[in-house]
C-alpha positions in Angstrom: 19.0 -4.3 21.8 18.6 -0.7 23.8 17.9 1.2 20.6 13.9 1.0 20.8 12.9 4.7 19.4 13.1 4.6 15.3 12.5 8.3 12.7 12.4 7.2 9.2 12.8 10.5 7.0 10.9 9.6 3.8 9.4 12.8 1.8 8.2 11.7 -1.3 5.3 10.1 -2.7 2.7 7.7 -2.2 5.1 4.2 -3.6 7.7 5.7 -2.3 6.2 5.6 1.4 4.4 2.1 0.6 8.0 0.7 -0.2 9.0 1.3 3.4 6.3 -0.8 4.8 8.6 -4.0 4.9 10.9 -1.8 6.6 8.3 -1.2 9.3 7.7 -4.7 9.8 11.4 -5.6 9.9 11.8 -3.4 12.7 9.1 -4.4 14.9 10.3 -8.2 14.1 13.5 -7.1 15.4 12.7 -4.9 18.2 9.3 -6.0 19.2 8.5 -3.1 21.4 10.0 -0.3 18.8 8.5 3.1 18.8 8.6 4.1 14.7 8.2 8.1 14.1 8.1 9.0 10.4 8.8 12.3 8.7 6.6 12.4 5.6 4.7 14.9 3.5 0.8 16.1 4.1 -0.6 13.8 1.2 0.9 10.3 2.4 0.7 11.0 6.0 -3.3 9.8 6.3 -1.3 6.4 5.2 0.9 6.4 7.5 -1.4 7.5 10.4 -3.5 4.2 9.6 -0.6 1.4 10.5 -0.5 0.2 13.5 3.2 -0.2 13.8 4.0 3.6 13.2 3.6 5.6 16.3 4.1 9.1 14.8 3.8 11.0 11.5 5.8 14.6 11.8 4.7 16.4 8.6 7.1 17.8 6.2 5.7 19.5 2.9 8.7 20.9 0.5 6.3 23.4 -0.8 5.2 24.5 1.8 8.5 25.0 3.8 10.1 26.8 0.8 6.5 29.5 0.2 6.8 29.9 4.0 11.3 30.5 3.8 9.9 33.1 0.3 7.6 34.8 2.4 8.9 35.3 5.9 12.7 34.4 7.0 11.2 34.7 10.6 8.4 32.5 10.4 10.5 30.0 8.2 13.1 30.2 11.0 9.9 29.6 13.6 8.5 26.9 11.5 11.7 25.0 11.7 12.3 25.5 15.2 8.8 23.9 15.5 9.5 20.7 13.5 12.6 20.1 15.1 11.1 20.6 18.6 8.7 18.0 17.6 11.5 15.6 16.2 13.3 16.3 19.9 10.4 15.6 22.1 10.3 12.5 21.2 13.9 11.3 22.1 14.8 8.8 19.3 18.1 7.0 18.9 18.2 6.3 15.6 16.7 7.4 12.0 16.7 6.4 8.8 17.3 9.0 6.4 16.0 7.9 2.6 15.5 11.9 1.6 19.2 11.6 -0.2 19.0 15.8 0.4 21.7 16.4 2.8 20.3 18.4 5.3 17.6 16.2 6.8 20.8 14.6 8.4 22.2 17.8 10.0 18.3 18.8 11.2 18.2 15.4 12.7 21.8 15.7 14.6 20.7 19.0 15.9 17.2 17.3 17.4 19.8 15.7 19.1 19.4 12.2 17.3 22.8 10.3 17.5 22.5 7.6 15.0 21.9 8.6 11.6 21.6 5.8 8.7 20.7 6.9 5.3 21.9 6.3 1.6 24.3 8.7 0.5 23.2 10.0 -2.8 26.1 12.3 -4.8 28.3 12.3 -1.2 25.5 14.7 0.1 24.7 13.3 3.2 28.2 14.4 5.4 25.7 14.5 8.6 25.1 10.8 8.6 27.2 8.3 11.1 26.6 5.2 8.9 25.8 5.8 4.5 25.6 3.5 1.9 27.1 5.3 -1.2 24.0 5.4 -4.1 24.2 7.3 -7.6 20.8 5.7 -8.1 18.9 2.2 -7.8 19.4 -0.5 -10.5 19.4 -4.2 -10.7 17.3 -4.4 -7.8 13.8 -3.2 -6.2 14.1 -0.2 -4.4 12.6 -2.1 -1.5 15.6 -4.0 -0.9 17.8 -0.7 -0.7 16.2 1.0 1.9 16.1 -2.8 3.9 19.9 -2.3 3.5 19.8 0.7 5.7 18.6 -2.3 8.5 21.4 -4.6 7.5 24.0 -1.6 8.0 23.3 -1.8 12.1 22.4 -5.6 11.7 19.1 -6.5 12.0 18.0 -9.8 10.6 16.4 -8.8 7.8 13.6 -11.8 6.7 10.8 -11.5 3.9 8.4 -9.0 4.7 5.6 -8.1 2.1 4.1 -4.0 1.7 0.6 -5.0 2.3 -0.9 -3.9 4.9 -4.8 -4.2 6.6 -7.4 -2.2 5.7 -8.9 -0.6 8.7 -12.7 -1.4 10.3 -14.1 1.5 9.4 -12.8 1.8 5.8 -14.2 -1.7 4.9 -17.1 -0.9 6.5 -17.6 2.4 4.4 -17.0 0.3 1.1 -19.6 -1.8 1.4 -22.3 1.6 2.0 -19.9 2.9 -1.1 -20.7 -0.3 -3.8 -24.2 -0.2 -2.6 -24.9 3.6 -3.4 -23.0 2.9 -6.6 -25.8 0.1 -7.7 -23.5 -1.8 -9.9 -25.4 -4.3 -10.7 -22.8 -7.7 -10.6 -21.0 -8.6 -7.8 -17.7 -8.6 -9.4 -15.7 -5.2 -10.1 -12.1 -3.9 -11.8 -10.5 -1.2 -11.2 -9.3 1.0 -13.4 -6.6 3.9 -13.0 -5.1 5.8 -16.4 -3.4 8.5 -14.1 -1.1 8.2 -11.6 2.8 9.6 -11.7 1.8 12.6 -10.1 5.2 12.2 -8.5 6.6 13.5 -12.2 4.7 16.5 -12.3 4.3 17.7 -16.0 6.3 14.3 -16.9 3.6 12.7 -15.9 2.4 11.8 -19.5 5.8 10.0 -20.0 4.4 6.9 -17.9 0.3 7.2 -19.0 -0.7 4.4 -21.5 -3.1 7.0 -23.6 -6.7 7.3 -22.8 -7.9 5.6 -26.0 -6.1 2.4 -25.7 -7.5 2.2 -22.1 -10.9 3.1 -23.7 -9.9 0.0 -26.1 -9.0 -2.3 -23.6 -11.9 -1.3 -21.3 -14.3 -2.1 -24.3 -12.8 -5.3 -24.8 -13.1 -6.3 -21.5 -16.4 -5.8 -21.2 -17.2 -8.3 -24.3 -15.6 -10.8 -22.3 -16.2 -10.9 -19.0 -19.5 -10.7 -16.8 -17.9 -7.7 -14.4 -18.4 -3.9 -13.7 -15.4 -1.5 -13.3 -14.4 1.5 -12.3 -12.6 4.7 -13.0 -10.6 5.9 -10.2 -8.1 8.7 -9.8 -7.5 11.9 -8.2 -9.3 15.0 -8.8 -6.6 16.6 -11.0 -7.5 13.6 -13.4 -11.0 14.0 -13.5 -10.8 15.2 -17.1 -8.9 12.1 -18.3 -11.3 9.7 -16.9 -14.3 11.6 -17.9 -12.3 11.4 -21.7 -12.6 7.4 -21.4 -15.9 7.7 -20.4 -17.0 9.3 -23.3 -14.9 6.6 -25.5 -16.9 3.7 -24.3 -20.0 2.6 -25.1 -21.0 0.3 -22.4 -21.8 1.7 -18.4 -18.8 2.5 -16.3 -18.9 3.8 -12.8 -16.9 6.8 -12.6 -15.6 7.4 -8.6 -12.7 10.0 -9.8 -12.0 12.6 -7.4 -14.1 10.9 -5.0 -12.3 8.9 -2.3 -9.1 9.7 -0.1 -6.1 7.3 0.2 -7.4 4.8 2.8 -11.0 4.6 1.4 -9.2 4.3 -1.9 -7.7 1.1 -0.5 -10.2 -0.7 0.6 -11.8 0.0 -3.1 -9.1 -1.7 -4.3 -8.8 -4.4 -1.8 -12.6 -5.4 -2.4 -11.8 -5.4 -6.0 -11.0 -8.5 -8.2 -7.9 -6.5 -9.7 -6.8 -3.5 -10.7 -5.3 -2.0 -14.1 -2.6 1.1 -14.0 -0.1 2.7 -15.2 3.5 2.9 -13.5 3.4 4.6 -10.0 1.0 5.4 -6.8 -1.8 3.7 -7.1 0.0 0.3 -8.5 1.3 0.0 -4.9 -1.6 0.9 -3.4 -3.4 -2.3 -4.9 -0.1 -4.3 -4.1 -0.4 -3.0 -0.9 -4.0 -3.9 -0.7 -3.8 -7.6 -1.3 -5.0 -7.0 -4.5 -4.4 -8.8 -8.1 -2.4 -5.9 -10.8 -1.8 -5.4 -14.3 0.4 -2.4 -14.7 1.8 -0.9 -17.9 5.2 -0.1 -17.7 7.1 2.9 -19.9 10.6 4.5 -19.1 10.6 3.4 -15.5 12.5 -0.1 -15.0 9.7 -2.9 -13.7 12.8 -4.2 -12.0 13.2 -1.4 -9.6 10.2 0.1 -9.2 7.8 -2.6 -10.1 5.0 -4.7 -7.7 6.8 -5.8 -4.5 5.1 -8.8 -3.6 6.3 -12.8 -2.7 3.6 -13.3 -4.9 4.6 -11.6 -8.1 4.0 -14.2 -10.5 0.9 -15.4 -9.9 -0.9 -12.4 -9.1 0.5 -9.6 -10.9 1.7 -8.7 -14.6 3.8 -6.2 -15.8 3.5 -5.1 -19.5 5.7 -3.5 -21.8 7.3 -2.6 -25.2 10.1 -4.6 -26.9 11.8 -1.4 -27.1 16.0 -1.2 -27.3 15.7 2.1 -25.2 13.6 1.4 -22.2 14.0 1.2 -19.6 15.7 4.8 -19.9 15.1 6.0 -16.4 18.1 5.7 -14.9 19.7 7.5 -11.6 16.4 9.5 -11.0 16.7 11.0 -15.0 14.8 9.8 -17.9 16.3 9.9 -21.0 16.0 13.2 -23.4 13.0 11.4 -25.8 9.4 12.9 -27.0 8.5 10.1 -28.8 7.8 7.9 -25.5 7.2 5.0 -27.8 7.7 2.6 -24.7 4.4 3.5 -23.3 2.4 4.4 -26.3 3.2 1.4 -28.3 2.3 -1.4 -25.7 -0.5 -3.2 -27.3 -4.3 -3.3 -26.2 -4.1 -7.2 -26.9 -0.9 -7.5 -24.9 -2.5 -5.7 -22.0 -5.5 -7.8 -22.5 -4.4 -11.2 -22.5 -2.5 -10.3 -19.1 -6.3 -8.8 -17.4 -7.9 -12.4 -18.8 -4.4 -14.6 -17.4 -5.6 -13.3 -13.8 -9.3 -13.5 -14.6 -10.5 -16.6 -16.3 -10.7 -19.0 -12.9 -12.0 -16.5 -10.6 -15.4 -15.0 -12.3 
């Protein structure tokens, strides 16, 4: 194969970017000396820059581009040209457009990329040279849809995991972090009560209630000899503090104190992560950590943990309600009661946690 320079375009969140890890591994498996570039937002860029198979990361922040456009059209055109020139200079042979926006394939065309393969959502992507029509992600995992794009160009697609190697410096960092935390017990769990940031204001529809997280944590303390670390980003500090105030046992609250790779390193060292549907779940899977995740309106078969040992190492907890999953074709049903997430029982989540912990701690 003469094609050696590949570009992946995915401007979305952490989970979505991690869903492309099997794609990256498959490209390398088919073309050992492949040069792989990636267009991503600044939040996910550090994660991609830590992946040895990714040679180049071009930053595209949609909000920043819009802000520049609103401020000055000439400045916006200069920014567009700068980005286009950066992509042109890399002389990519083929791009995989996962943006589903329509304009990304156009920019790749004017940047000189002759082969443009992507997901054609709502017939937006007229500038793709090879396309898969897409109504939405249903029935199988998002990862498989992305791998379909490699099948379209004739690649041999074999099973791959999302698991990533944690950089050595981050492994060293986490040892010092845990030493300073002075956790009296060696074994610890990580709890992410937030997540779902890509949903913006609607992130609440993905989050199990704080009071239930507090009840779960108390139950874990009462039954297992472990420590628990609360984690999240800076926007979730008040949520973590609320849970901390509801639990009488000592929690280590690391919310807002770590970057993406530091978080991955902590997850890698943990016995288990308890998370909502969202980026932290997929970070835990990529870090090789066992997970218990709570899913509400979203279909876990499509957006759940992607792993070759999901049955043994990952548990998804839902509630039996006829209307779930109601998130389909990138739209959530008009529902305000969100019983699908609120009514998930503490005992059910605890049972999943205990199932994974018994015999190990």
